[in-house]
DRENKOL-422190 format. One record per atom (N, C-alpha, C): residue in three letters; x, y, z. Coordinates in steps of 0.001 Angstrom, whole numbers, plus 500000, padded with zeros to 6 digits. Layout:
N
alaXYZ ...
END
This chain:
363
met512495510156498464 met512666509393496681 met512474510560495733 lys513054510877494885 lys513801511808493886 lys511906512398493055 ser511901513443493460 ser510117513848492741 ser511100515015491536 phe510424514880490102 phe510445516179488949 phe509395516665489111 lys509355517737489847 lys508261518878489590 lys508631520188489215 leu508086520500487858 leu507894522033487695 leu507211522805488345 val507750524196488554 val507049524620489647 val506673526096488924 gly505689527010489261 gly505420528160489221 gly504725528564487396 leu504953529824486992 leu504839529724485447 leu505366528878484880 ala506646528184484670 ala506733527580484067 ala506217525953483776 leu505254525701484826 leu504562524660485024 leu503424524901484542 leu502418526145484499 leu501422526468483546 leu501661526470482222 trp502776527350481899 trp503280527832480625 trp503455525841479826 leu504009524983480724 leu504008523786479930 leu502652523128479308 gly501857523520480312 gly500327522853480103 gly499942523637478924 leu500232524882478376 leu499599525796477549 leu500310525051476184 val501543525432476300 val502062524939475047 val503001523929474475 gly503011522830475167 gly503491521714475006 gly504765522042475918 lys505359520222475274 lys506553519956476361 lys507953519465475026 glu508717519735475105 glu510032519100474812 glu509805517562474918 his510325516759473771 his510137515489474315 his510612515068475350 asn511893515318475618 asn512505514503476554 asn512411515131477775 gln511337516232478210 gln511268516664479377 gln510668515946480551 asn511005516140481592 asn510349514792482575 asn508928515245483155 pro507903514367483307 pro507076514675483735 pro506602515930484864 leu505731516663485067 leu505231517536486258 leu505392517395487320 phe504669515683487559 phe505201514892489131 phe505635513557488924 phe506729512713489071 phe507103511810488778 phe507769511152490186 glu507451510087490453 glu507690509543491798 glu509071508796492124 leu509316507776490526 leu510264507321490452 leu511684507685490558 pro512461506800491010 pro514254507615491348 pro515228507215489861 leu513956507713488837 leu515149507316487236 leu514369508786486502 gln515066509048485910 gln515417510048484617 gln514481509331483511 ile513526510058482842 ile513003509597481678 ile514143510381480462 glu514101508702479347 glu515198509142478480 glu514409508949476837 asp515157509408476219 asp514418509490475004 asp514552507728474135 ser515505507200475112 ser516126506033474488 ser514916504583475313 phe514257505441475874 phe513402504493476676 phe512624503768475648 glu512064502545475417 glu511060501987474642 glu509860501843475265 arg508818502053474305 arg507239502145474927 arg506705500953474061 ile506297500060474715 ile505320498955474297 ile504242498814474432 glu503238499078473592 glu501664498917474152 glu501118497683474403 met500494497914475685 met500552496348476300 met499009496127476504 ala498256496665476661 ala496409496213476493 ala495879497799476647 glu494560497225476229 glu493576498258476523 glu492592498187477125 leu491641498851477870 leu490764498985478796 leu489421499913478372 met488307499593478403 met487105500392477675 met486387500542479055 glu485874501696479188 glu484860501636480968 glu483988502505480147 glu482628502173481210 glu481477502980480891 glu481752504543480871 gly481267505225480049 gly481525506438480074 gly482764506834479493 phe483767506433478939 phe484880506859478298 phe484493506717476747 ile485137507831476441 ile484901508155474904 ile485625507413474308 glu486920507047474679 glu487363505931474056 glu488378504566474865 pro488901503851474439 pro489602502904475268 pro490872503634475762 ile490833503382477238 ile492301503711477748 ile493845502728477237 ser494815503054476786 ser495578502286475917 ser497201502283477111 leu497306501233477639 leu498176501003478612 leu499708500758477847 ala500661501487478252 ala502077501242477603 ala502659500941478704 leu504023499800478468 leu505062499350479492 leu506170500472478511 ile506912501325480014 ile508396501770479246 ile509234500988479971 arg510098500812479241 arg511297500255479749 arg512739500420479020 asp513939500172479564 asp515191500449479194 asp515958499163478252 ser517121499192477962 ser517486498175477526 ser517753496999478091 glu517593497000479542 glu517872495601480362 glu516645495128481063 arg515726496185481518 arg513944496037482082 arg513212496868482263 pro511877496566482398 pro510934497316482384 pro510892498006483601 leu510299499625483316 leu510560500205484285 leu509141500838484901 phe508340501288484273 phe506966501529484785 phe506150501697483708 tyr504671501975483532 tyr503403502004482415 tyr502990503170482585 glu502365503472481236 glu501827504821481432 glu500708504685480528 ser499599505650480598 ser498914506087479623 ser498534507278479370 thr498302507935478188 thr498069508645477659 thr496146509244477390 ile495563509920478120 ile493736509615478503 ile493426510875478171 arg492291510359476998 arg491220511414477032 arg490022511171477457 thr489091511668478254 thr488131511033478803 thr487272512306479025 thr485725512137479260 thr484566513029479853 thr485109513283481250 val484533514557481608 val484597515011482895 val483209515236483259 cys481888514712483785 cys480727515487483724 cys479911515464484847 asp479335516632485221 asp478316516728486364 asp476832516540485808 asp476106516522486362 asp474464516269486306 asp473964516684484356 glu474719517915484292 glu474474518406483175 glu475239519143481562 ile476500518994482661 ile477593519370481613 ile478548518460481104 cys479536518358480298 cys480258517431480142 cys481154517927479557 glu482789517677479754 glu483494518628479227 glu485065517060478965 ile485958517533477914 ile487024516695477740 ile488070516821478408 met488593516022479241 met489914516365480038 met490943515410479311 tyr492353515919478936 tyr493301515279478483 tyr494667515142479685 ile495048513853480064 ile496154514013481059 ile496909512814480744 lys498269512636481237 lys498780511496481065 lys499345510702482490 leu499095509827482849 leu499037509087484066 leu500199508112483878 tyr500746507732485282 tyr501869506802485227 tyr501731506025486572 trp501791504820486624 trp502002503948487187 trp503305502767487402 asp503892502565488930 asp504919501552488574 asp504414500378488319 leu505609499412488274 leu505274497962487716 leu504547496833488456 val503610497509489592 val502819496438490192 val501294497569490258 gly501167498873489239 gly500150499297489291 gly499766500652490529 asp500786500890491138 asp500385502050492188 asp500841503190491617 tyr500332504180491691 tyr499832505665490693 tyr501449506266491760 val502209506878490375 val503627507387490747 val503725508987490263 gly502575509372489326 gly502585510861488854 gly502142510943487533 tyr501795512531487221 tyr501140512722486132 tyr501336513642485279 asp501006514119483834 asp501950515234483161 asp500642515744482386 thr500598516930481814 thr499617517497480940 thr500232517212479778 val499034517298478994 val499324517016477295 val498722518203476313 ala500201518338475556 ala500779519334474766 ala499382519841474370 met499215521230474607 met498357521885474472 met496706521910474775 his496761521214476002 his495650520819476941 his495997520639478093 pro495898522211479052 pro496026522368480300 pro495152521845480677 leu495047521268482355 leu493783521090482924 leu493074522503483476 thr491797522402483160 thr491536523247483906 thr489914523111484588 lys489453524281485017 lys487997523773486042 lys487132524138484964 phe485575523637485511 phe484309523918485133 phe483881525048484367 asp484670526182484940 asp484518527202484346 asp485570528001483435 his486306527121483253 his487728527223481962 his488527528207482469 glu488755528048483973 glu489628528530484550 glu490803527414484666 pro492121528138484391 pro493207526968484278 pro493417526847485536 phe494454525344485791 phe494672525120487167 phe496103526243487461 thr495947526625488642 thr497009527561489106 thr498060525960489564 glu499416526675490051 glu500680525782490566 glu500177525190491195 asn499321525894492729 asn499012524995493777 asn497979523945493245 asp497010524058492450 asp496316523479491958 asp496962522102491306 tyr497921521938490579 tyr498424520743489771 tyr499278520337491478 ser499676521284492195 ser500329519938493235 ser499333519432494258 lys498332520120494272 lys497041519950495025 lys496547518239494427 leu496861518420493230 leu495866517719492275 leu496704515895492818 his497991516296492857 his499169515161492751 his499196514525494241 glu499083515639495310 glu498522514994496499 glu497482514140496781 leu496498514506495961 leu494768513952495993 leu495528512335495231 leu496067511988494199 leu496398510697493681 leu497272510268493983 ser498250511093494879 ser499278510169495666 ser498603509622496988 asn497197509831497140 asn496214509182498321 asn495714507913497900 asp496277506745498181 asp495470505842497844 asp494479505502499162 gly494534505848500056 gly493077505880500922 gly492435507381501159 ser492608507910500184 ser491466508741499595 ser489684508882499810 ile489098509655500846 ile487730509338501169 ile487092509156499780 leu487319509578498507 leu486719509556497376 leu487119507814496829 lys487548507107497789 lys487418505591497135 lys485999505392497708 phe485673505615498609 phe484325505214499411 phe483108505796498813 lys483553506694497921 lys482206508167497466 lys482073507477496134 gln480515507568495955 gln479663507621494668 gln479781508808494155 lys479453508693492750 lys479597510189492484 lys478471511238492398 ser477345510672493131 ser476057511236493372 ser476575511497494776 glu477521511130495939 glu477172511984496981 glu478305513074497178 leu479088513513496212 leu480258514671496233 leu479503516063496772 ile478084516150495939 ile477711517693496303 ile476653517325496882 asp476223518651498179 asp475437518442498672 asp474214519270498035 lys473326518901497494 lys471881518816496533 lys471482520511497407 glu471225520523498415 glu470190521148499155 glu471075522839499244 lys472857522866498724 lys473281524163498956 lys473491524457497657 ile472943523612496118 ile473329524486494950 ile471891525477494814 lys472684526333494243 lys471609527742493695 lys471569527275492494 ala470207527858491609 ala470086528022490245 ala471042527984489360 ser472187529140489793 ser473183529709489231 ser474361529434489208 asp474213528128489868 asp475552527582490313 asp476206526681489217 val477600526970488841 val478152525741487968 val478931524699488678 val478077523250488720 val478539522265490100 val480056522455490166 asp480797522280488865 asp482100521824489631 asp482937522867490128 gly482365524364490004 gly483236525407490230 gly482574526278491702 thr481938525111492565 thr480960525913493559 thr481351524857494636 thr482228525545495489 thr483066525009496072 thr481865524913497598 gly481595525904497674 gly480041525706499104 gly479115524674498786 ala479048524133497437 ala478432522872497750 ala479068521549497815 thr480200521584498011 thr480826520275497863 thr480653519649499091 ala480364518538499368 ala480393517922500342 ala481600518465501318 leu480889518331502683 leu482089518918503446 leu483241518210503949 glu482859516611503900 glu484049515507504021 glu484792515813503204 ile484876515972501827 ile485687515817500581 ile486000517263499902 lys486044518115500569 lys486170519438500347 lys487827519653500128 asp488159519517501635 asp489666519446501280 asp490395518581500926 glu489834517760500403 glu490883516452499769 glu491033516989498203 val489720517633497295 val489840517752496205 val490263519589495620 val490570519256494340 val490981520486493882 val489858521384493827 glu489995522670494521 glu488884523705494618 glu488515524403493109 gly487302523729492831 gly486696523736491450 gly486837522964490738 ala486970521751490923 ala487525520666489824 ala487305519687490719 leu486173519593491233 leu485515518370492217 leu485532517216491211 tyr484855517151490171 tyr484684515730489393 tyr485916515481488852 ser486704516511488592 ser488075515988487718 ser488650515465488550 ser489035515932489791 ser489321515408491002 ser489232513708491206 tyr487853513829491013 tyr487379512363491448 tyr487551511742489999 thr487211511996488965 thr487237510966487723 thr489110510275487737 leu489994511776488187 leu491100511311487954 leu491792510087489093 trp491014510483490112 trp491371509685491261 trp491371508181490979 his489798508280490523 his489219506592490372 his490304506145489283 leu490523507053488171 leu491335506298486954 leu492767506135487554 ser493339506830488576 ser495090506690488945 ser494707505234489861 his493357504996490478 his493623503934491575 his492682502681490959 ser492217502337489963 ser491319501697489340 ser491804500252489521 gly491111499332490068 gly491407498309490384 gly491577497185488824 lys490920497367487745 lys490924496945486248 lys492549497232486049 ile492664498549486031 ile494287498940485559 ile495339498398486336 lys495313497911487670 lys496149497825488719 lys496099496127488436 asn494977495351488065 asn495592493847487802 asn496232494002486454 met495216494603485498 met496074494428483785 met497581494684484067 ile498332495414485070 ile499541495917485177 ile500439494419486022 asn499764494073486690 asn500153492858487853 asn499943492005487025 asp499367491815485962 asp499234490388484964 asp500266490358484224 his500628491723483788 his501653492212482664 his502973491592483143 thr502894492281484296 thr504573492436485218 thr504884491075485374 glu503924489947486075 glu503957489056486277 glu504722488061484729 lys504520488487484078 lys504985487896482597 lys506575488049482470 leu506944489238482964 leu508020489733483063 leu509191489385484255 tyr508443488432485151 tyr509401488733486652 tyr510367487548486639 asn511477488020486480 asn512622487122486804 asn513048487511487909 ser514525486688487803 ser515954487014489433 ser516132488409489060 leu516198489352488070 leu516590490575487798 leu515820491218488171 leu514396491360488093 leu513560492368488292 leu513302491938490485 lys513383490353490436 lys513057490324491699 lys513990491480492433 glu515405491357492304 glu516408491922493410 glu516228493184492698 asp515849493963492062 asp515389495170491442 asp514385495783492520 phe513448494630492683 phe512119494890493811 phe512590495192495155 ile513047493964495370 ile513572493730496769 ile514578495151497686 thr514949495460496407 thr516241496573496604 thr515658498161496539 ser514189498109496007 ser513659499574495690 ser513313500258496582 gly513182499882497967 gly512429500492498720 gly510835500213498978 arg510304500511497697 arg508806500273497029 arg507825499069497951 thr506854499542498744 thr506501498786499447 thr505675497690498486 gly505087498428497909 gly504244497310496983 gly505472496402495886 tyr506692496725495377 tyr507544495343494576 tyr507924494755496100 lys508107495151497065 lys508213493945497969 lys507077493139498278 tyr506157493491498549 tyr504815492845498344 tyr504921491857497482 phe504943492119495981 phe504893491623494994 phe505665490355495444 val507031490836495438 val508001489557495826 val507297488444496802 ile507006488778497815 ile506430488101499266 ile505349487043498473 gln504683487874498094 gln503607486703497335 gln503792485647496427 arg505203485705496148 arg505323485068495203 arg506997483949495712 leu506873484022496729 leu507916483566497507 leu507620481835497950 thr508307480861496960 thr508084479553496882 thr508402478731498837 asp508170477928498870 asp509012476883499931 asp510267477110500096 gln510945477044498837 gln512370476652498368 gln513095478006498841 asp511860479060498498 asp512625480677498790 asp513069480393499985 tyr511921480178500898 tyr511841480464502497 tyr512932479820502878 ile513174478653502421 ile514413477886503207 ile515670478322502943 ser515577478648501601 ser516835478867501152 ser517652480318501582 asp516907481140501541 asp516861482426501448 asp516344483487502926 thr516850482583504030 thr516224482921505388 thr516627484725505622 asp517625485232505131 asp517860486407505126 asp516720487593504496 leu516595486939503425 leu515286487778502639 leu513896487582503530 trp513389486753503903 trp512312486919504630 trp512141487245506112 thr513323487198506796 thr513769487729508123 thr513782489263507839 asp514251489767507022 asp514463491464506774 asp513198491765506193 leu512601491226505960 leu511319491704505230 leu510300491849506552 leu510217490496506993 leu509030490563508846 leu509801491565509271 ile510986492061509677 ile511446492865510692 ile510633494577510015 asn511366494957508523 asn511050495982507968 asn509860496410507323 asp509137495426506948 asp507855495590506251 asp506715496039506943 ile505745496271506218 ile504262496785506874 ile503805495277507160 pro502356495638507906 pro501905494548508756 pro501382493346507524 leu500779493728506693 leu500186493010505357 leu501613491840505307 ala502556492859504622 ala503633491796504318 ala504015490763505589 lys504039490969506736 lys504303490399507723 lys503596489498507707 lys501782489364508041 lys501130488543508067 lys501337487419507046 lys501259487639505685 lys501788487137504485 lys502896486212504837 ile504015486751505401 ile505091485592505577 ile504861484253506648 leu503950485136507982 leu503839484348509177 leu502935483260508622 ser502223483295507477 ser500906482658507340 ser501880481632505948 ser502896482127505610 ser503279481263504432 ser504927480231504795 leu505204480451506102 leu506554479659506280 leu506364478400506107 pro506933477854505535 pro507147475899505805 pro507002475671506858 asp506332474245507155 asp506364474063508240 asp507703473225508652 ile508071472910507623 ile509704472521508221 ile510664473363508300 leu510529474581508729 leu511187475846508933 leu510950476094510386 leu509507476127510458 leu509016476464512006 leu509251475149512738 asp509525474224512468 asp509892472805512945 asp511180473281513990 lys512047474187513161 lys513723474099513635 lys513492475316515139 glu514191474707515892 glu514192475830517168 glu515256476922516605 ser516045477190516115 ser516429478862515761 ser515337479244514983 val514711478835514141 val513548479604513764 val512329480104514537 gln512133479296515531 gln511049479562516521 gln511781480568517287 leu512983480604517702 leu513481481581518612 leu513283483212518165 glu513912482778516562 glu514165484009515737 glu512684484703515555 leu511433483792515513 leu510437484742515025 leu509733484941516940 val510040484563517352 val509442484878518763 val510155486328519501 thr511363486096519334 thr512528487414519163 thr511652488442518839 leu511104488509517799 leu510653490012517260 leu508857490049517602 phe508379489258518886 phe507375489093518895 phe506469490687519321 ser507051491342520035 ser506806492901520371 ser507325494006519673 ser507387493304518401 ser507708494435517300 ser506926494203516516 leu506029493025516224 leu504589492623515451 leu503706493486515591 asp502626493620514506 asp501348494050514813 asp500622493171515235 val499753493611515928 val498487492549516595 val498123491253516117 asn497688491594514433 asn497261490263513845 asn498529489442513529 ser499736489997513330 ser501319489214512922 ser501522488279514357 arg501230489039515333 arg501235488410516657 arg500297487175516851 thr499455487360516547 thr498085486298516532 thr498534485151515599 ile498992485424514365 ile499444484512513079 ile500472483445514021 leu501286484283514357 leu502514483668514871 leu502362482758516134 leu501366483048517185 leu500988482322518257 leu500512480769517440 asn499632481399516590 asn498364480552515842 asn499243478887515214 arg500178479405514539 arg500748478654513727 arg502112477748514957 leu502289478151515967 leu502863477431516993 leu502221476627517587 gln501003476751517669 gln500379475433518230 gln499719474777517357 arg500419474461516367 arg500184473529515076 arg501259472855514717 val502434473490515355 val503709472435515304 val503934471487516283 pro504536470501516006 pro504965469169516871 pro505803469461518037 ile506672470603518115 ile507438470864519620 ile507367472287519303 val507279472639520612 val507448474164520980 val508464473931521820 tyr509557474743521670 tyr511093474077522278 tyr510819475303523900 gln511438474890524668 gln511598475186525782 gln512102476550525920 ala513521476690525020 ala513975478142524825 ala513411479057523965 thr512059478149523424 thr511276479159522522 thr510024479872523958 leu509330478950524296 leu508752479758525237 leu509397480570526109 glu510080480431526643 glu511168481227527894 glu511301482641526865 glu511833482434525729 glu511592483816524975 glu510300484591524830 leu509537483975524697 leu508278484158524565 leu507628484650525442 ser507825484430526663 ser507316484752527927 ser507552486281528326 lys509214486844527930 lys509362488059528006 lys508480489120527422 ser507474488386526472 ser506726489339525701 ser505326489191526303 ile504898488708527366 ile503863488223527328 ile502884489948527917 ser503489490924528436 ser502803491908528748 ser502301492656527324 phe502701492222526199 phe502364492737524864 phe500955491999524388 met500706491389524799 met499587490083524533 met498158490724524900 asn497222490611524076 asn495958490476524358 asn495437489376525322 lys494129489294525310 lys493183488374526325 lys493627486615525449 asn492978487198524056 asn493021485842523099 asn494875485165522918 gln495543485763523146 gln497067485630522791 gln497310484933524031 thr497109485883524697 thr497755485244526300 thr497096483562526570 asn495799483255526231 asn495314482096526317 asn495904480976525138 val496325481302524092 val497178480677523543 val498546480275523690 phe498843481278524398 phe500176480997525159 phe499802480393525955 leu499236480450526930 leu499428479656528448 leu498753477759527501 ser498222477828526368 ser498315476751525703 ser499441475970525418 leu500441476950525128 leu501547476148524849 leu502754475674525737 val502279476422526797 val503435476240527887 val502636475041529064 glu501484474610528997 glu500885473627529756 glu501659472303529834 gly502145472355531281 gly502423470794531394 gly504241470996531236 lys504797472344531112 lys506332472374530708 lys506503473680531807 leu506187473658532880 leu506569474432533915 leu507491473937534850 phe508496474185535160 phe509611474010536382 phe510060474930537286 glu509924474269538503 glu510379475079539715 glu511693475918539297 gly511365477009539311 gly513069478055539249 gly512929478484537954 asp512160477996536832 asp512953478067535814 asp512574479436535004 val513313479802534171 val512748481328533593 val511483481545533151 leu511014480359532531 leu509574480983531893 leu508619481020533526 val508672480699534369 val507627480865535698 val508270482533536354 thr509283482496536412 thr509696483810536447 thr509106485034535534 asn509222484766534659 asn509110485987533692 asn506994485745533805 met506414484787533697 met505163484935534057 met504347485778535043 lys505471485128536334 lys505052485958537403 lys505414487450537395 asn506365487435536797 asn506503489197536341 asn505400489544535640 ala504662489043534827 ala503523489523534171 ala502724489997535124 ile502542488678535889 ile501235489099536624 ile501227490671537591 ile502404490776538179 ile502466491969539019 ile502871493266538133 asn502714493152536569 asn503153494403535743 asn501554495268535503 ser501888496392536100 ser500306496994536365 ser499693497558535141 lys500449497181533894 lys500292497929532695 lys499413496435531967 phe499692495447532372 phe499092494352531691 phe498012493820532348 val496464494232532104 val495358493495532677 val495159492423532360 tyr495808491035531940 tyr495372489957532276 tyr496113488665533006 gly496776489568533751 gly497722488974534741 gly496876488235535706 tyr495524488341535511 tyr495037487206536393 tyr494614485814535682 leu494549485914534064 leu494745484576533578 leu496086484095533793 ile496725484098533853 ile498465484003534338 ile498443482987535627 glu497879483950536585 glu498122483631537986 glu496910482489537970 asp495973482491537592 asp494829480962537851 asp495223480028537077 phe496414480089536051 phe496955479135535382 phe498413478279536252 ile498597479458536846 ile499849478453537806 ile499190478327538624 arg498438478692539639 arg497684478286540655 arg497376476741540114 ile496539476750539305 ile496278475133538846 ile496606474419538520 asn497994474812537354 asn498757473865536805 asn500283473678537719 tyr500687474481538646 tyr501931474508539267 tyr502244474392540765 glu501219475132541255 glu501064475149542820 glu500589474049543296 asp500770473500544140 asp500267472738545064 asp499031472978545616 
END
């Protein structure tokens, strides 16, 4: 994915003297060139405790479609005793995921001792903000510093020795509280919800197609969340492609949402169980549970599914056995595959199948 990054002295100089209007942000992860012709539409304001002014969110769009959201933010960064004002511009995609940041003219980012960010500091900050699973997600502000290591002469945000060890490697050295504040702004649940609510109002067939082809996980999941029964029925290629290629969360959503009228079809059952071994463990469980609830699980479905017995955990194996009960026939593929699973040394639940066959099949 294209990323516009200004490096070295140029990066620092821009933070100090400002930027030309049409220059791209320091970091911007969407594959588009920002143009002067883009329209900026003020969307909403959010006021949080501790902010010195509301955060104003704006939608950026071209003549055909919405593109991303941005906000120029002025906020305080405080430790227990000192507060400083920080200026920054943040960017989010159309579902509220962080995609970049920029400095504001005449307001470079600095550390608490007023030392300006280096080139590596700017890059480190972007790396941190791009990590939505950062340990900062689970930390309160009071947990950032090891109080026992602070000396009376220390400036807190500039004291790397006092930074809690488990977060030291993630934050910008000397800018602990700035890193913490910006991460929580970039991944604010309130901001994400506001953006999603606004994008929902703009959502149409054109945007749906853009999201599907974007390659962005958040965009595709936005589409999946809005698929109707009719969408599943009329566009099988769409949801099967997402089921094959998307993240586990998306797979679970699709398998849970498939309409019964589709799952009743032998061709759909076969397509799903063929994918069984490639699914994550939770998606496999959802699929087996869905099959338990359909009126008919076809013999061909069970035979195909029996090829993947060795991928099942104990509970999944028991569900599978409940599906095949009463459907064993001498010499058929199902029995053969089940017996192969019994002798598979990597499958530890063969005893369940062995007992099942002995009780239900053998004299």
